[in-house]
N, CA and C of each residue as an Amber inpcrd file, in Angstrom:
protein
   327
   4.7320000 -12.9650000   0.3370000   4.2500000 -11.8080000   1.0670000
   5.3370000 -11.3470000   2.0410000   5.4750000 -10.0630000   2.1440000
   6.5080000  -9.4880000   2.9950000   6.0220000  -9.3630000   4.4370000
   6.9750000  -9.3550000   5.3570000   6.6590000  -9.1460000   6.7700000
   6.8170000  -7.6820000   7.1500000   7.2290000  -6.8570000   6.2010000
   7.4520000  -5.4390000   6.4600000   6.1230000  -4.6850000   6.4960000
   5.8070000  -4.0400000   7.6300000   4.5670000  -3.2550000   7.6850000
   4.5420000  -2.1220000   6.6570000   5.7010000  -1.5150000   6.4210000
   5.7740000  -0.4180000   5.4540000   5.5070000  -0.9300000   4.0470000
   6.1250000  -2.0430000   3.6930000   5.9200000  -2.6190000   2.3640000
   4.4640000  -3.0400000   2.1750000   3.8650000  -3.6180000   3.2160000
   2.4480000  -4.0190000   3.1120000   1.5470000  -2.8090000   2.9210000
   1.8330000  -1.7370000   3.6510000   1.0380000  -0.5120000   3.5060000
   1.1580000   0.0370000   2.0890000   2.3770000   0.0750000   1.5670000
   2.6090000   0.5710000   0.2080000   1.9010000  -0.3230000  -0.8140000
   2.0370000  -1.6380000  -0.6580000   1.4070000  -2.5710000  -1.5990000
  -0.1140000  -2.4230000  -1.5890000  -0.6960000  -2.3620000  -0.3980000
  -2.1540000  -2.2240000  -0.2960000  -2.6310000  -0.8970000  -0.8910000
  -1.8880000   0.1740000  -0.6060000  -2.2670000   1.4880000  -1.1270000
  -2.1240000   1.5430000  -2.6430000  -1.0770000   0.9150000  -3.1660000
  -0.8820000   0.8860000  -4.6160000  -2.0190000   0.1240000  -5.2870000
  -2.3790000  -1.0190000  -4.7230000  -3.4860000  -1.7970000  -5.2840000
  -4.7870000  -0.9920000  -5.2660000  -5.0250000  -0.2950000  -4.1690000
  -6.2630000   0.4780000  -4.0290000  -6.2780000   1.7320000  -4.8950000
  -5.0910000   2.2330000  -5.2400000  -5.0150000   3.4900000  -5.9970000
  -5.4530000   3.3470000  -7.4460000  -5.2970000   2.1550000  -8.0040000
  -5.6090000   1.9530000  -9.4130000  -4.5360000   2.4860000 -10.3470000
  -3.4320000   2.9510000  -9.7760000  -2.3330000   3.4870000 -10.5840000
  -1.3070000   2.3970000 -10.8580000  -0.5500000   2.5930000 -11.9240000
   0.5410000   1.6730000 -12.2130000   1.7720000   2.0870000 -11.4110000
   2.7050000   1.1650000 -11.2830000   3.9620000   1.4790000 -10.6050000
   4.6920000   2.6010000 -11.3310000   4.5980000   2.6020000 -12.6410000
   5.2500000   3.6560000 -13.4270000   4.6470000   5.0270000 -13.1080000
   3.3260000   5.1070000 -13.0430000   2.6670000   6.3790000 -12.7270000
   3.0850000   6.8970000 -11.3540000   3.1020000   6.0070000 -10.3770000
   3.4850000   6.4150000  -9.0220000   4.9500000   6.8350000  -8.9900000
   5.8100000   6.0780000  -9.6440000   7.2370000   6.4220000  -9.6770000
   7.4430000   7.8100000 -10.2710000   6.7380000   8.1120000 -11.3420000
   6.8580000   9.4350000 -11.9660000   6.3600000  10.5390000 -11.0410000
   5.2420000  10.3070000 -10.3650000   4.6960000  11.3170000  -9.4510000
   5.6410000  11.5980000  -8.2830000   6.3040000  10.5590000  -7.8070000
   7.1890000  10.6980000  -6.6470000   8.5660000  11.2170000  -7.0520000
   8.9240000  10.9990000  -8.3110000  10.2270000  11.4470000  -8.7850000
  11.2890000  10.3650000  -8.7840000  10.8640000   9.1040000  -8.7140000
  11.8120000   8.0030000  -8.8170000  12.1420000   7.7900000 -10.2890000
  13.4020000   7.4970000 -10.6110000  13.7950000   7.3680000 -12.0130000
  13.2120000   6.1450000 -12.7240000  12.9010000   5.0960000 -11.9620000
  12.4010000   3.8630000 -12.5830000  11.2440000   3.2930000 -11.7600000
  10.3730000   2.5710000 -12.4270000   9.2450000   1.9560000 -11.7380000
   9.6800000   0.8060000 -10.8480000  10.8760000   0.2360000 -11.1010000
  11.3150000  -0.8870000 -10.2800000  11.5680000  -0.4650000  -8.8330000
  11.7630000   0.8320000  -8.5910000  11.9030000   1.3210000  -7.2200000
  10.5960000   1.0640000  -6.4650000   9.4740000   1.3310000  -7.0980000
   8.1730000   1.0850000  -6.4680000   7.9980000  -0.4110000  -6.2200000
   8.4220000  -1.2280000  -7.1660000   8.3420000  -2.6760000  -7.0050000
   9.1660000  -3.1390000  -5.8070000  10.3680000  -2.5730000  -5.6530000
  11.2260000  -2.9480000  -4.5210000  10.6590000  -2.4550000  -3.1900000
  10.0350000  -1.2750000  -3.1850000   9.3910000  -0.7750000  -1.9650000
   8.2130000  -1.6660000  -1.5920000   7.4510000  -2.0350000  -2.6010000
   6.2580000  -2.8600000  -2.4030000   6.6020000  -4.2390000  -1.8450000
   7.7130000  -4.7960000  -2.2800000   8.1070000  -6.1370000  -1.8430000
   8.8980000  -6.1250000  -0.5370000   9.3420000  -4.9510000  -0.1140000
  10.1690000  -4.8590000   1.0850000  11.6440000  -5.0490000   0.8050000
  11.9840000  -5.1820000  -0.4770000  13.3830000  -5.3520000  -0.8730000
  14.1870000  -4.0740000  -0.6450000  13.5000000  -2.9350000  -0.6660000
  14.1340000  -1.6310000  -0.4710000  13.3480000  -0.8670000   0.5790000
  14.0660000  -0.1460000   1.4210000  13.4140000   0.7070000   2.4110000
  13.0190000   2.0340000   1.7760000  11.8960000   2.5520000   2.2270000
  11.4280000   3.8450000   1.7470000  12.2990000   4.9530000   2.3220000
  12.9240000   5.7730000   1.4710000  13.6290000   6.9430000   2.0030000
  12.5990000   7.8610000   2.6690000  12.7990000   8.1590000   3.9320000
  11.8120000   8.9220000   4.7020000  11.4720000  10.2470000   4.0310000
  12.4690000  10.8800000   3.4130000  12.2070000  12.1740000   2.7720000
  11.2660000  12.0460000   1.5740000  11.0830000  10.8370000   1.0540000
  10.1580000  10.6120000  -0.0670000   8.7670000  10.1960000   0.3990000
   8.6060000   9.9490000   1.6900000   7.3270000   9.4500000   2.2080000
   6.1550000  10.3860000   1.9230000   6.2750000  11.7090000   2.1390000
   5.1170000  12.5680000   1.8430000   4.6780000  12.5000000   0.3760000
   5.6340000  12.5200000  -0.5370000   5.2930000  12.4600000  -1.9630000
   4.6750000  11.1150000  -2.3270000   5.2100000  10.0410000  -1.7640000
   4.6540000   8.7200000  -2.0540000   3.2440000   8.5970000  -1.4830000
   3.0510000   9.0780000  -0.2740000   1.7140000   9.0340000   0.3300000
   0.7100000   9.8000000  -0.5280000   1.1080000  10.9720000  -0.9840000
   0.2250000  11.7760000  -1.8410000  -0.1050000  11.0250000  -3.1320000
   0.9110000  10.4330000  -3.7540000   0.6990000   9.7040000  -5.0080000
  -0.2160000   8.4970000  -4.8100000  -0.1300000   7.8760000  -3.6300000
  -0.9400000   6.6880000  -3.3590000  -2.2970000   7.0190000  -2.7400000
  -2.4860000   8.2790000  -2.3660000  -3.7550000   8.6830000  -1.7800000
  -3.9410000   8.2420000  -0.3360000  -2.8290000   8.1530000   0.4090000
  -2.9210000   7.7830000   1.8220000  -2.3740000   8.9100000   2.6860000
  -2.6420000   8.8390000   3.9670000  -2.1970000   9.8550000   4.9080000
  -0.6780000   9.8010000   5.0640000  -0.0220000  10.9300000   4.8570000
   1.4410000  10.9450000   4.9270000   1.9480000  10.6510000   6.3330000
   1.2320000  11.0860000   7.3460000   1.6640000  10.8120000   8.7230000
   1.6320000   9.3190000   9.0160000   0.6380000   8.6350000   8.4870000
   0.5480000   7.1850000   8.6800000   1.7270000   6.4870000   8.0280000
   2.0720000   6.8920000   6.8160000   3.2010000   6.2740000   6.1220000
   4.5140000   6.5750000   6.8340000   4.7130000   7.8090000   7.2410000
   5.9490000   8.1760000   7.9470000   6.0450000   7.4180000   9.2660000
   4.9570000   7.3920000  10.0260000   4.9630000   6.6890000  11.3180000
   5.2570000   5.2010000  11.1210000   4.6310000   4.5900000  10.1340000
   4.8470000   3.1680000   9.8720000   6.2960000   2.9010000   9.5080000
   6.8440000   3.7130000   8.6080000   8.2310000   3.5200000   8.1790000
   9.2140000   3.7750000   9.3190000   9.0180000   4.8510000  10.0480000
   9.9750000   5.1730000  11.1140000   9.9210000   4.1800000  12.2660000
   8.7360000   3.6960000  12.6190000   8.6810000   2.7060000  13.6960000
   9.2990000   1.3850000  13.2630000   9.2850000   1.1160000  11.9710000
   9.9300000  -0.1030000  11.4720000  11.4360000   0.0790000  11.3010000
  11.8460000   1.1580000  10.6600000  13.2540000   1.3550000  10.3090000
  14.0790000   1.9860000  11.4260000  13.4820000   2.9170000  12.1560000
  14.2180000   3.7020000  13.1530000  13.4070000   3.8410000  14.4370000
  13.1260000   2.7370000  15.1220000  12.2460000   2.8250000  16.2870000
  12.7870000   3.7170000  17.4040000  14.0930000   3.7080000  17.6220000
  14.6560000   4.5480000  18.6810000  14.4880000   6.0280000  18.3510000
  14.7110000   6.3820000  17.0990000  14.5420000   7.7730000  16.6790000
  13.0800000   8.1830000  16.7960000  12.1750000   7.3140000  16.3600000
  10.7490000   7.6140000  16.4630000  10.3520000   7.8220000  17.9250000
  10.8260000   6.9480000  18.8060000  10.4970000   7.0850000  20.2240000
  11.0600000   8.3720000  20.8070000  12.2640000   8.7520000  20.3830000
  12.8580000   9.9960000  20.8730000  12.0620000  11.2090000  20.3940000
  11.5850000  11.1580000  19.1680000  10.8250000  12.2780000  18.6130000
   9.4310000  12.4020000  19.2120000   8.8160000  11.2760000  19.4870000
   7.4200000  11.3020000  19.9140000   7.2210000  11.0780000  21.4000000
   8.2610000  10.6110000  22.0680000   8.1120000  10.2780000  23.4780000
   7.3640000   8.9790000  23.6860000   7.1760000   8.2270000  22.6130000
   6.4680000   6.9560000  22.7130000   7.2200000   6.0190000  23.6490000
   6.4930000   5.3650000  24.4870000   7.0990000   4.3930000  25.3790000
   7.6610000   4.9800000  26.6530000   7.5840000   6.2840000  26.8110000
   8.0960000   6.8740000  28.0480000   6.9910000   7.6750000  28.7210000
   7.0140000   7.6300000  30.0180000   6.0150000   8.3830000  30.7770000
   6.3650000   9.8590000  30.7530000   5.3670000  10.6950000  30.9010000
   5.6240000  12.1280000  30.9780000   6.3390000  12.4300000  32.2810000
   7.3340000  13.2860000  32.2390000   7.9490000  13.6970000  33.4980000
   6.8880000  14.3260000  34.3920000   6.9960000  14.0550000  35.6740000
   5.9860000  14.5310000  36.6210000   5.8040000  16.0370000  36.5540000
   6.8680000  16.7630000  36.3050000   6.7950000  18.2270000  36.2800000
   5.8900000  18.7350000  35.1650000   5.7200000  17.9370000  34.0920000
   4.8830000  18.3690000  32.9810000   3.4010000  18.0930000  33.2130000
   3.1020000  17.2700000  34.1890000   1.7110000  16.9520000  34.4770000
   1.2370000  17.8940000  35.5720000   0.3100000  18.7620000  35.2170000
  -0.1420000  19.7890000  36.1450000  -1.6620000  19.7330000  36.2360000
  -2.1600000  18.8250000  37.0630000  -3.6060000  18.6610000  37.1660000
  -4.2400000  19.6360000  38.1560000  -3.4380000  20.3170000  38.9610000
  -3.9690000  21.2370000  39.9670000  -3.9780000  22.6770000  39.4930000
  -3.6190000  22.9320000  38.2820000  -3.5730000  24.3000000  37.7760000
  -2.1860000  24.8940000  37.9550000  -2.0280000  26.1760000  37.6700000
  -0.6970000  26.7910000  37.6630000  -0.0980000  27.0490000  39.0390000
  -0.8870000  27.0880000  40.1050000  -0.3640000  27.4700000  41.4210000
   0.8340000  26.6410000  41.8760000   0.7980000  25.2950000  41.8220000
   1.9700000  24.5360000  42.2740000   3.2270000  24.8540000  41.4690000
   3.0820000  25.0660000  40.1900000   4.2400000  25.3930000  39.3520000
   4.7970000  26.7580000  39.7240000   3.9390000  27.7030000  39.9980000
   4.3940000  29.0470000  40.3660000   5.1630000  28.9880000  41.6740000
   4.6730000  28.2170000  42.6310000   5.3640000  28.0840000  43.9150000
   6.7450000  27.4630000  43.7220000   6.8520000  26.4740000  42.8450000
   8.1540000  25.8550000  42.5820000   9.1000000  26.8530000  41.9400000
   8.5920000  27.6650000  41.0390000   9.4420000  28.6370000  40.3510000
   9.8910000  29.7580000  41.2790000   9.0940000  30.1080000  42.2680000
   9.4740000  31.1540000  43.2200000  10.7420000  30.7760000  43.9720000
  10.9210000  29.4900000  44.2200000  12.1140000  29.0300000  44.9330000
  13.3830000  29.2830000  44.1270000  13.2770000  29.3370000  42.8190000
  14.4410000  29.5520000  41.9640000  14.7730000  31.0240000  41.7870000
  13.8550000  31.9100000  42.0860000  14.0590000  33.3460000  41.8660000
  14.7170000  34.0160000  43.0440000
């Protein structure tokens, strides 16, 4: 069993889909079914650009597959894209309505 969350997700989805590796490979556009086998085992990383097609072929949410793969393969990039792990800058939190922001902007004009 693999320790890769992405590989486990792919393996579980493939098992639940009832499709063969060959069928999924053809739907995604991979030249051989062994690519699916390598993704399933964690021997190969999922090319992110193929994640939506693979998710569709497996019947799972594409955002879940992309998020799982990116947090495993590229955590810094994922955090930069989503802001995960960082607090919102204080200027973006406006619980008092627009008035405080307008007053701050007047100082710049």
